[in-house]
N, C-alpha and C positions, 0 to 999 in steps of 0.2 A: 504494500500500500504506500502511496506517495506521502512524503513527509508533510505536505501542505494540506492533507485531507482534514476537514473539520472534525472535531470531536465534541462530545457533549460535556457539560459541566461535571456530570457524574463520572465520566471516564477520566477527565483531568484530575478530579479529586482523588480517585482511586490510584492513579499512577504517581501522584505527588503528595504523599501523606504529610510532608512538612509544610506544604503550601496550602492556601485557601483560595476558593473561587468566589469572586465578588464582581458583579457587573461585567461579565464576559472577559474578565482578566484573571490570571493566576497571580497570587500575591505571596511574597515571602518577606517577613520582617525578622531581622537578625540582630541580636544583642552581641556586639563585637567587643565589649568590655572597655575599649578606649578608642580615641580618635585615630591613632596610627593603624590599629588593626582594621578599623572600618575602611580606611583608605586602601589598605592592602587588599581587603575583600573586594572593594569596588574595582580595583585594578584587575583582579583575577576575573571578575564578571565581565569587564570590558574586553579582555582578551578572548574569552569564550564567545562573546557576542560578535566581535569582529570576525572571528574564525567561521562562525555560522552565518554571518551576514544577516543577523536577526537581532535587533537592538531593543532592549527593554527600557522602561522608565526607571530611573534610579534616584532615590533621595537619601541624603545623609543628614542625620541629626546627631552630631557629636559621635556617640558610640553606637547609634542605632542606624541600620541601613534597611531601606525598604525597596524591594524590587517588584515591578509589575510587568507582566508579559502578556501580549495578545498578538493576534495576526490581523492587522488592519486590512490586508489585501483580500482575505477571505471572509472578513466581517464576523469572525468568531474565533474561538479557541481552535488550535490545530495541533497536529502531531509534532509539528516543528516547535511549538511552545513547550510541549511535554519534553521533547528531547533536550531543549536548552535548560529547562527547569531541572531535569535530572542531573545534568552536568554541573549546574550551579549548586545543587544539593551536595554533590561530591566535594565541592570546594568548602562548603560549610562543614562537612565532616572532617576533611583534611586539616582545616584550621582550628578544629575543636570549638566551633561557635555554637550558639544556642538559638534556634528558631523561637519566635514568640507569636504564634498564630492567634492567641487570644487578644492581642492588642489591635487587631485590624478592624477599622470602621471606615466606611465610605458614606458620605452624606450627599443626598440630592434634595433640592427644594422643589416642591410641587405646588403649582398655582392653578386653581380651578377658575375657568373664565368662560363667559358667554361669547365673547368676540376675541379669540386668541390673536389673529393677525393685528388687531388694533392695539393690544397691550404689549406685545412682544418688543416693539421698538423702544417703549418706555423703559422696560426692565433692562434691556441691553444697554441703553444710555446710562441709566443709574449705576449699574454694576460695572460698566466698561467691558462688557462681555461681547463675544462674537456670536452671531446668529448661525446656528448649524441646522441645516435641513437635510433629512434623509428619509426615504420611504414614506413621504407624505407627512412626516412629523417634524415639528420644530422644537429645538431646545436651545439653551444658551450655555456657552462654555467659556471658562476663564482662559484667555489666550496664553497666560503664564502657566496654566495647568495646576494651579494651587487651590483655588476656591471651589466650592461645591457647584455642580451643574444645576441648571434650573429647567424643569420640564412643565408642560402645560396640559391640563386635563379639560376636555370639553364638557361644559355644563349645558343642559337642555332648558333649564329654567332658573331664575334667581333662587338663592338659598340663604336667606338672611340668618337662619337659625344656627348655621355652622360656620366655623372658621374656613375660609377659602384658601388659606395658605398653610401648608404642612411640611414637615420634614420626612423624607424617606431615609431611614438609617439602615444601610446595607451591612450585614455581618456574614461571617462564614456560617454555613448550615449548622455546625456543631456548637456555635456560640449563641444561637437564637434563644434557646430555653434559659440560659443564664442571664441574658440581657432582659428577657421578659420578667424573670423573677426579680431582678434588681429594680425594674421599673415599677412593678407592683408593690414591692417593699417600700419604695419611695413615695407611695400614694397614688400611683397611676391606676387607671381602670381600663378594662378591655371594652372596646367599642364593637369590634367585629373580628371574628376569626374564621369566617366562611372560606377564605382562600388560603388558610394555613396549610402547610408550612411555607407557602409562597410569600405571604405577608400577614401580619397581624396589625390591626388598627388600634392604637392606644390613645388615651387622653389624660391630660393633667387635671387638677382640681377644678379648673375653670373651663374645661372642655376643649382646650387647644390640642390638636391631634398630631401624632407622629406614627409612622409605620415602621415596624421592624421587618426587614425584607431579606430573603435569601434566594438562592438560585433554584431551590427545589420546586418541583411541580409547575414549571413555567413553560413546558413544551406546547401548551395550548394557547399561550399569549400571542 
């Protein structure tokens, strides 16, 4: 099978136990202990990426390195991602480093709207974001790749009784139950779980909503 063949999130998760799948990317967060070791790890990753001609996003926060891999050309995860991930995992092992999968969180902002084309330019201007259109859908992305993306959900009628802006908090599938428990312990309530484990809708004491989201059960989306 060709190395660029698309794979499912489940296949990627099974092939890379130290990594986590979030938003069509495989993620690895590593505690390197100190800055010099973090730089050494990044250099090792860079060498593998150049050799494979497949380059991940890499972030360094002093002793912590985050690596995210996806295949933009096939618009999904691919066997090429798995192959690179496995080679990076070997570097982690060789350097005696510690993966930290439980620290991974990716946030999106969801805005419900009656007239999406009319409000998108406003939010792009306010945030300084770039408008991204794909497959008939519009979202906003930070050109620096640092801030959360913004997506828009079509409303059929005004809905004054509910907040129309919410956070989508994407976590690894094995982190969702822990995150839900923490939210409930902090006073949150469950609004809806009909699409679990794809997502759960939660609310704070005043009804402001957030969704805990995972890749599971999304084949029908």
